[in-house]
N, C-alpha and C positions, 0 to 999 in steps of 0.2 A: 548339045555341044558338038562342034565339028571334030573330026578325028585329028589327033596330033601326029604330025609326020615324025619319023625317026630323026634323031639329032645326036650330036656328039657332046658328051660330058667329060670333064677333066678333073683329075686329082693332082694338086700341086704338092710336090715333095721337094721343098727348098729349105735352106737354112734361114731362120729368122734373124732380124736385127735386134739383138738383146737390149731391152730397156730403152729402145729408141723408136717411138711410134711414128715419128716423121719419116725416118729412113725406112721403117717397116711398111708404111703406106705406099711409099714410092716404089719399093721392091715389089709389093703386091700388085701395083699397077703394071709393072713390067711383066710380071707373071701372067696377068690377065691378057696383056697384048700377045704374049707368046702362045698361051693356050688358045686364044681366039684365032691365031695364025694356023693352028692345027684344026680349026673348024669348031672349037668348043663353044657351046651356048650356055652351058652350066659349068661353073668353075668352083671347086671346093678347096679350101685351105686347111692346114692342120690346126690343132687346138692352140689357141692364143698366139697365132702366127704374128700378129701385129707387133708384139714386143717380145715374144718368146715365152716358152713355158718356164715357170719358176723352179729350175733344177736345184736351186740352193736349199730347197726344202729337205734335202738329205743331210743338212747340217743340224746340230742341236738347236732347238728353237730359242733357247735362252742365251746362245752364244753371241758375242759382239758381231761376228761375221754374219750370222743369220739376220740380226737386227739391221745391220748396214744394208744388206741386200734387199730386205723387206722395205726399207725406207726408199731405196732406189726404185724398186718396183712400183711403189705408190706414186713416186714422182713421175714415172713414165706411164702410169695408167691413164686412160682417156676418160673424159667426161662425155657422156652420150650426147650432150647438147653442144659440144664443141665441133670444130670443123676437122677433127683428126682423121675422119674417114673420107674426107672429100676427094683426095686423089684416087681412092678405090672406087668411089661412086662415079667420079668422072670417067674412069677407065671402063667401068661397067656400061655406062651410057655410050661411050665412044664405040665400043665393040658389040653393043647389043647383047650383053651376057648377064645371066642371073648369077650372082656371086654370093657364096657363103663363106664368111670370114669370122674369126673370133679374136677377142682381145681381152686384156686385163682392163676392166672398167672400174672406175672409182665413183663412189657416192659417199660424200663425207669422208669419214676415216676408214671406210670399208672398201675392199677390192672384190670384184666379182669376175668370174670367168664367164664371159658373155658371147653368145653366138649372134651374129648380125646377118640378116638376109637383105640383099640389095637387088632390086629388079633391073631389067634390061634398059629401063629409062633412067637409071642412076639414082632412083629414089629408094629410101630405106623402107622396106616392107614391115620390118619389126625386128625384135630381138628376144633372146631367151637366155636367162641367167641359169647357170648350172645349179641344179637343185641340191646336190649333195657332194661337196668336195670329198676326196678320197684320202684316207690315212693322213699324212703330214700336210696335205693341201689345206686341211682345216685350220692350220696356223696362218694361212695366207688369204684364203678366199672365204667370203660369206656365203650363205645359202640363199638360193633363189626360191621362188614359190611356184605353184602350178598355174599361175594366171597367164603366163606368157608362153607356155608350151602349146604349139599350134602347128597347123599345116597351111601353107599358102597355096591358093588356087591360082595357078599361073599359066601362061601360054605353053609352058613345057610340061604341064601336069601338076599334080598336087605334091608340093615339095615341103619337107620338114627335116628335122634332124635332132641329134642328141650329141652330148659331149662326153667323151671318155667313158668312165664307168657307169654313166647313166644308161648305157646300152645293156647293162646287167640288171637294170630295174625293170622287172617284168611288167608292172603296171604302166610304166612310161611307154614301153614298146606297144602295149595293148591300146593305150590311149591314142597313140598316133595311128594305129590300125583302125580304130573306131572313127577317126577323122578322114579315112580313105587315102592315106599316104601312098604315093606311087614311086617317088624318088626320095631316098633318104641320104642326107649329108651326115657322114660319120666323121667326127673330128677327134683325133687322138694325138698324144705325144709320141715320141719315137723310141721309148725305152725298149731295148731288145728283150728284156725278161718278161714282157707282157705280150710278146708277139703271138704266142699260141692262143691266148684267151681273146686277143683282138680278132684273130682269124675266126675263132669259134663264134664270137658275138656277132661279127659282121655277116657271116653266112647264115647264122640262126635267124637274125632279124630279116634278112632277105627272103628266106623261105616262109618264116612265120607270118610276116606281114605281106608277103607277095609283092615285094617292091624291089627296085634297083637300089643298090647301096654304093655310094661314092665315098670311099674311105681314104682320108688324107692324113698322113703322118709325116713328121719332119725328120730331116737329117741334121745332125749337129756334129761337125768334125771336132776331134779332141782339142785341136788348137783354137777352137772357137769358144770352148767352155771357159767361164770366168776363172781366174786364179783363185785358189782356195776352195773350189768346189770339190766334192768327193770324187767326181768323175774326171778330175783334171790330172790324175796321177798315172794314166795309162799311156800307151803308145800315141804320140801326138798325131800320127797319120790315121789312127783308127777312128771310125765313126762311132762316137759314144751313143748317139741317138741315130739308129741306122735305118729309119724309114720303115718300109713295109706297106706303102700305100697300095690300094687295089680298087678295082671296080667289079661288082658282083651282080649277076642277074637274079631275077625273082625265083629261079630254081635253085639258088644257092651256089651256082657254079661261077667260076671266074670268067669275066669278059676281058679283064686285064689283070694278070696275076701279080702278086706282090713283088716289088722291086726293092732291093736293099743296098745300102752303102753308096748311094750316089744321088745327086740332085737331078730330078727329072720331072716331067709332067706326063702322067698317064692319061690316055684317052680311050673311050669305047663308045659304041653306038647304043643309044637308048631307044628301044622300040616298045612303047607301052602296050602294044598288042600282046606281047609275051606274058604280061601279067595274067591275062585271062586263062592261059594254059595252066599256069601254076595254081590259080585259085579254083580251078575245076577239081584239083586234088584236095586243097586245103584253103578254106576261107575262114580265118579265126573269128571274124566278127560277122560272118554270114552263115552259110550252111553247116560249118563246123563249130558253131557256137552253141552253148547250152545255157541261155539266160535264166532258165527255170532252176538251174543249179548254181551257176557262177555269174556274178555281175561285178563290174568295176564301178566304184564310187569315186568320182574325181571332183574335188573341190577346186574350182577355177577362180575363186575370189582372191583378189590381191590381199596380201597379209602385211600391211604397213605396221611398223612398231608403234606408231602414234596415229590413231584413227579418230579424228575430231568429228563430233556429231553436233549439228546445230550451230 
């Protein structure tokens, strides 16, 4: 395989269009154009950017307010067979960019937090449903399985990713390492209270897997939070979800340090040759592995609730 020349990657830190996938896709297309204008060939969006993160999970699950917002989220969730992502795919093709975006995806009565990879030709490479919702997210999202966790072999290198607290699942990180991941798309919400553990997880996975990490988190101004939400009682000019997007090299050091409290697009150069330097120190699935002691068993079979035979 020929050497991949250095290129620019971008992390989009913008406010989503809450429960409006059409407006969200159009806004994502504008972000792709702006990032491409900065030279970006790989563009990563925050968790569930297409319709926004379900911040209403801070409400009691049995409350009428929670149920109303859950119904609205389901109404705005996308069907993967629809054309909801077409504006994003068209923008990716127009600007020749690999795009990683996630959305609330519905299948029947269940909503999933789903990561979509779109190639520079505008075609969908694949998708990954978050395997384990965190805390009160379990009242909103279903569980994915391990069948769609993968790494895509692209002209920009081997690209994969995880969603939010999946980054704290050691077997998931190790599985991606085993697939040879080189560039990791890390999608997170913008909660300020998780900033320290987001930082720790991003830098850990960068060094542990010897890969670049493009970490995207959203900002959500207080006046954009829906009325009745727990976060709506603060200073209306304060960023309730204050970002913290960053780009990290395989040595765990920042190439673009976290930015807080503003909409922005971070960029940094990705030079895959730097991975070799890090892996000379630590290669978790190579010279620093001990398969005679530790092995990961990964069941990649789909787990449909109804599996018809014959």
